[in-house]
C-alpha positions in Angstrom: 1.0 10.3 -3.5 -0.3 11.2 0.0 -3.2 8.9 0.9 -3.7 9.5 4.6 -3.5 12.5 7.0 -5.0 15.9 7.0 -7.8 16.2 4.4 -6.4 19.5 3.0 -2.9 18.1 2.7 -4.2 14.9 1.0 -6.3 16.8 -1.6 -3.5 19.4 -2.2 -1.1 16.6 -2.9 -3.6 14.8 -5.2 -4.1 18.0 -7.2 -0.3 18.0 -8.1 -0.9 14.7 -10.0 -3.9 15.9 -12.0 -2.3 18.1 -14.7 -3.9 15.8 -17.3 -7.4 15.8 -15.7 -8.8 19.4 -15.4 -11.9 18.0 -13.8 -10.1 16.2 -11.0 -7.8 19.1 -10.5 -10.7 21.4 -10.1 -12.4 19.0 -7.7 -9.3 18.5 -5.5 -8.6 22.2 -5.3 -12.3 22.8 -4.6 -12.2 20.5 -1.6 -9.1 22.3 -0.3 -11.1 25.5 -0.1 -14.4 24.1 1.2 -14.7 23.5 5.0 -18.1 21.9 4.7 -16.9 19.2 2.3 -13.8 18.7 4.4 -16.1 18.1 7.4 -18.0 15.5 5.4 -14.8 13.7 4.4 -13.6 13.8 8.0 -16.5 11.6 9.1 -15.0 8.8 7.0 -12.2 6.5 8.2 -8.9 8.0 7.3 -8.0 5.4 4.6 -11.4 6.0 2.9 -10.9 9.8 2.3 -8.7 9.2 -0.7 -9.7 11.5 -3.6 -9.9 8.9 -6.3 -12.0 6.7 -4.2 -14.4 9.5 -3.2 -14.6 10.9 -6.7 -15.2 7.4 -8.2 -18.0 6.7 -5.7 -19.8 9.9 -6.6 -19.5 9.0 -10.3 -20.7 5.4 -9.6 -23.9 7.0 -8.3 -24.7 9.0 -11.3 -22.5 12.2 -11.5 -21.3 12.4 -15.1 -17.8 13.8 -15.3 -16.2 16.1 -16.3 -18.4 18.4 -14.2 -17.9 21.6 -12.2 -16.9 21.4 -8.6 -20.3 22.6 -7.6 -21.8 19.3 -8.8 -19.4 17.2 -6.7 -20.1 19.4 -3.7 -23.9 19.0 -4.1 -23.6 15.3 -4.5 -21.5 14.8 -1.3 -23.4 17.2 0.9 -26.7 15.9 -0.3 -25.7 12.2 0.0 -28.5 10.0 1.5 -25.9 7.4 2.6 -25.4 5.6 -0.8 -22.2 7.4 -1.7 -20.8 6.8 1.8 -21.7 3.1 1.6 -19.8 2.7 -1.7 -16.8 4.5 -0.3 -16.7 2.2 2.7 -17.2 -1.0 0.7 -15.0 -0.3 -2.3 -11.2 0.3 -2.8 -9.0 2.2 -5.3 -7.7 -1.0 -7.0 -6.7 0.8 -10.2 -5.2 -1.8 -12.4 -3.2 0.5 -14.6 -2.2 -1.8 -17.4 -0.4 1.0 -19.3 2.3 0.8 -16.6 3.6 -2.3 -18.2 5.2 -0.1 -20.8 7.3 1.6 -18.1 8.1 -1.6 -16.4 9.1 -3.6 -19.5 12.6 -2.2 -20.0 13.4 -3.3 -16.4 11.7 -6.7 -16.8 13.3 -7.4 -20.2 16.7 -6.7 -18.7 16.1 -9.2 -15.9 14.7 -11.8 -18.3 17.9 -11.5 -20.4 20.1 -12.5 -17.5 19.6 -16.2 -18.4 17.8 -18.7 -20.5 15.0 -19.4 -18.0 11.5 -18.0 -18.6 10.1 -15.5 -16.2 7.7 -16.4 -13.4 6.0 -13.1 -12.7 4.5 -12.3 -9.3 2.7 -9.1 -8.5 1.8 -7.8 -5.0 -1.3 -5.7 -4.8 -2.4 -7.4 -8.0 -6.0 -6.3 -8.0 -7.4 -8.2 -11.1 -3.9 -9.1 -12.3 -4.1 -7.0 -15.4 -0.3 -6.0 -15.2 0.8 -9.6 -15.4 0.6 -9.9 -19.2 3.7 -8.0 -20.5 4.2 -10.7 -23.2 0.6 -10.3 -24.6 1.0 -6.6 -25.7 2.9 -4.6 -28.3 4.8 -1.5 -27.3 5.5 1.7 -29.1 8.2 3.9 -27.5 8.7 7.4 -28.7 12.2 8.5 -27.8 12.7 12.2 -27.1 14.4 14.2 -29.8 14.3 11.2 -32.2 12.0 10.8 -35.2 9.8 7.7 -35.5 9.4 5.2 -32.7 10.9 2.0 -31.3 8.4 -0.9 -31.5 8.5 -4.3 -30.0 5.8 -7.0 -30.0 3.5 -5.1 -32.4 1.6 -7.4 -34.6 -1.9 -7.5 -36.1 -4.7 -8.0 -33.5 -2.5 -7.3 -30.5 -3.2 -4.3 -28.3 -0.4 -1.7 -28.2 0.8 0.5 -25.4 2.5 3.8 -26.2 5.1 5.5 -24.0 7.4 8.5 -24.3 10.9 7.8 -23.1 14.1 9.8 -22.5 17.3 9.6 -20.6 18.3 11.8 -17.7 21.7 13.5 -17.8 22.8 11.5 -20.8 21.6 8.1 -19.6 20.7 5.7 -22.4 17.3 4.0 -22.1 17.7 0.2 -22.5 14.7 -0.3 -24.8 13.8 -4.0 -25.2 14.3 -5.7 -28.5 11.9 -8.5 -27.7 9.3 -9.6 -25.2 10.1 -11.8 -22.2 8.8 -15.3 -22.0 6.4 -15.6 -19.1 5.9 -19.2 -18.0 3.7 -18.4 -14.9 1.9 -15.4 -13.6 0.3 -14.9 -10.2 -0.2 -12.5 -7.4 -1.5 -11.5 -4.0 -4.1 -8.9 -3.0 -6.2 -8.3 0.1 -9.2 -8.4 -2.2 -8.3 -9.9 -5.6 -10.8 -9.1 -8.3 -12.2 -11.6 -10.7 -11.8 -10.5 -14.3 -15.0 -12.3 -15.2 -17.0 -10.3 -12.6 -18.8 -7.6 -14.6 -19.5 -5.5 -11.5 -15.9 -5.5 -10.4 -14.7 -4.6 -13.9 -17.2 -1.8 -14.1 -15.9 -0.4 -10.9 -12.3 -0.5 -12.3 -13.5 1.5 -15.2 -15.2 4.1 -12.9 -11.8 4.6 -11.3 -10.4 5.9 -14.6 -10.2 9.6 -14.6 -12.9 11.4 -16.6 -11.0 12.8 -19.6 -8.9 9.6 -20.0 -10.6 7.8 -22.9 -7.2 6.2 -23.8 -6.9 4.6 -20.4 -10.4 3.3 -20.6 -9.5 1.7 -23.9 -6.4 0.1 -22.4 -8.4 -1.2 -19.4 -11.0 -2.9 -21.6 -8.3 -4.5 -23.8 -6.4 -5.6 -20.6 -9.6 -7.3 -19.3 -10.0 -9.1 -22.6 -6.4 -10.3 -22.5 -6.7 -11.5 -18.9 -10.0 -13.3 -19.4 -8.4 -15.6 -22.0 -5.9 -16.8 -19.4 -6.9 -15.7 -15.9 -4.0 -15.2 -13.5 -3.4 -17.2 -10.4 -4.3 -14.8 -7.6 -4.4 -15.5 -3.9 -6.1 -13.4 -1.2 -4.1 -12.3 1.8 -1.6 -10.0 3.4 1.4 -9.5 1.0 4.1 -10.0 3.8 2.5 -13.2 5.0 1.7 -14.6 1.5 4.7 -13.5 -0.6 7.4 -16.0 0.5 5.2 -19.0 -0.3 4.2 -17.4 -3.6 7.8 -16.8 -4.6 8.7 -20.4 -3.7 5.8 -21.6 -5.8 6.7 -19.4 -8.7 10.3 -20.7 -8.6 9.2 -24.0 -10.0 8.4 -22.3 -13.3 11.3 -20.0 -13.9 13.3 -16.9 -12.9 11.1 -15.2 -10.3 10.4 -11.5 -10.7 8.2 -9.7 -8.1 6.7 -6.4 -9.2 4.4 -3.8 -7.7 3.3 -0.4 -8.8 1.5 2.2 -6.7 0.7 -0.4 -4.0 2.9 0.1 -1.0 1.6 3.6 -0.5 -1.7 2.1 0.7 0.0 0.3 3.6 0.4 1.8 7.0 4.0 3.0 7.6 5.0 0.0 9.8 3.7 -2.5 7.3 5.4 -0.7 4.5 8.8 -1.0 6.3 8.1 -4.7 6.9 7.3 -5.2 3.2 10.4 -3.4 2.1 12.6 -5.4 4.4 11.0 -8.7 3.2 11.6 -7.7 -0.5 15.2 -6.8 0.2 15.8 -10.0 2.0 14.3 -12.1 -0.8 16.6 -10.4 -3.3 19.6 -10.8 -1.1 18.8 -14.5 -0.7 18.6 -14.9 -4.5 15.0 -16.0 -4.3 13.7 -13.4 -6.8 14.3 -10.1 -8.5 12.3 -7.1 -7.6 10.8 -4.3 -9.7 9.2 -1.4 -7.7 7.3 1.6 -9.1 6.2 3.8 -6.3 6.0 7.4 -5.2 9.4 8.9 -4.0 8.5 8.8 -0.3 7.2 5.3 -0.3 10.5 3.5 -0.6 13.0 6.3 0.4 15.9 3.8 0.5 15.3 3.1 -3.2 14.8 6.7 -4.1 18.1 7.8 -2.5 20.1 5.5 -4.8 19.2 7.8 -7.8 19.0 11.5 -8.6 16.0 13.4 -7.0 12.9 12.8 -9.0 10.7 15.6 -10.3 7.4 16.3 -8.5 4.6 14.0 -9.4 6.8 11.2 -10.7 7.1 7.6 -9.5 10.5 6.0 -8.9 11.2 2.8 -10.9 13.5 0.5 -9.0 15.3 -2.8 -9.8 16.5 -5.0 -6.9 16.3 -2.0 -4.6 18.1 0.5 -6.8 16.5 3.5 -8.6 16.8 3.2 -12.4 14.2 5.7 -13.6 11.2 7.9 -13.1 7.7 7.1 -14.5 4.4 8.7 -15.0 1.8 7.2 -12.7 -0.4 6.1 -15.6 2.4 4.8 -17.7 2.6 7.6 -20.2 6.4 8.4 -19.8 9.6 6.8 -18.6 12.8 8.7 -17.9 15.8 6.4 -17.4 18.3 7.6 -14.8 20.8 4.7 -14.4 24.2 5.9 -15.5 25.2 2.6 -17.0 23.8 -0.9 -17.5 25.4 -4.3 -17.5 24.4 -7.5 -19.4 20.8 -7.6 -20.3 20.2 -3.9 -19.4 20.6 -4.5 -15.7 22.0 -1.7 -13.7 25.7 -2.0 -13.0 26.8 -1.8 -9.4 
C-alpha cells in the first residue's frame, strides 16, 4: 500500500484495498477528485497524509461512519485545528490480530523444526496484540471443501476465521496444533500500553467503519494481552533488533515477525531493515516471517509467483510462500512443496 508521495496517487492506491469498506472507498475516491481537500492534505507532512490516519482522526472528532463523502469533506475543510492536531500526534498503529491466522501456518512450520519452544519477536509491534498465536483458536475454511479445519478451538477461547486455498495446486500446510511460545516481545517507535484506555480507543477508531468483526477481534485481543502483557521496547527496529533477538534466544527458537510495518519506513531504512533480517537469518540467529505489500520487500516477492492486486506477500526466511488479505481474512499458499514441519523446501 502506497503511504507517501502524490496525494492523488496515495488515495487512488488506498481505494484499491477498500472493496470491503464502501465508506472508505467512497472517501478515498472523493479525495482523488477534490482539489480543495487535496490542498488541505498537502499542508500536512507527507507521512501524515495517509488515508487511514486522516479518516480515523475525523472519526475521532465525532464524524460517525459510514457517512457520505460530503461529510468528510465538510469536516476537513471546516477543521478548527483539532483534526490536524490529532493527525500530527497519532499514528496508524493498527494491531490487526486477525493476521495471526494467516501467519500461523508459517509459524507452526518453523516451530515444528525442533523441540524448542518459540521465542516470538515482533517489529513494529504497536501494542503487541499479534504476539499471542497460542492463545487463540483458528477455523480455516478450505476452498472447494465442506466443513472447516480447526485448531486450538476450545470453550472460552476466542476464534479467528480464515479462508485458505492453494495456488496452482499448492497444498496449504494447515497446522495440526499450536506452537508453544515461551517468550514474546517486540520493538516499536511508540509501543502502546494495552492497559491505556485512550490508546486502545484509538486502535478501535482505526478499524474501518463497516468492520464489526474486526472490532470484536480487537477487543478480544486486548483482553488476551492484558492478562499477560508483552515485553515491548521503544526504539528504532534496526538498532534494537539484534539485542532483542539475542535476549529472546535464551528462551527458545527465535522467530521474528512483522506485518504491514516496513512500508512505513523511508526507502533507505527499509533496505537497511531487510538487509539486517537477511543477515540474522543467514547467521542462524532467528527465523523470519514477513507479511508486507508486494513492493515493500521486492526481493521476497520475486521468489514466488506474481501476487494479485491488493494482496500482501507472506514470506518465510526471505522466500515467498503465500498471499494474504491485509486484515487476515484469506490466505493463498503458493509454495510448490514443503519440507519437514511445513517449511518451504529449497
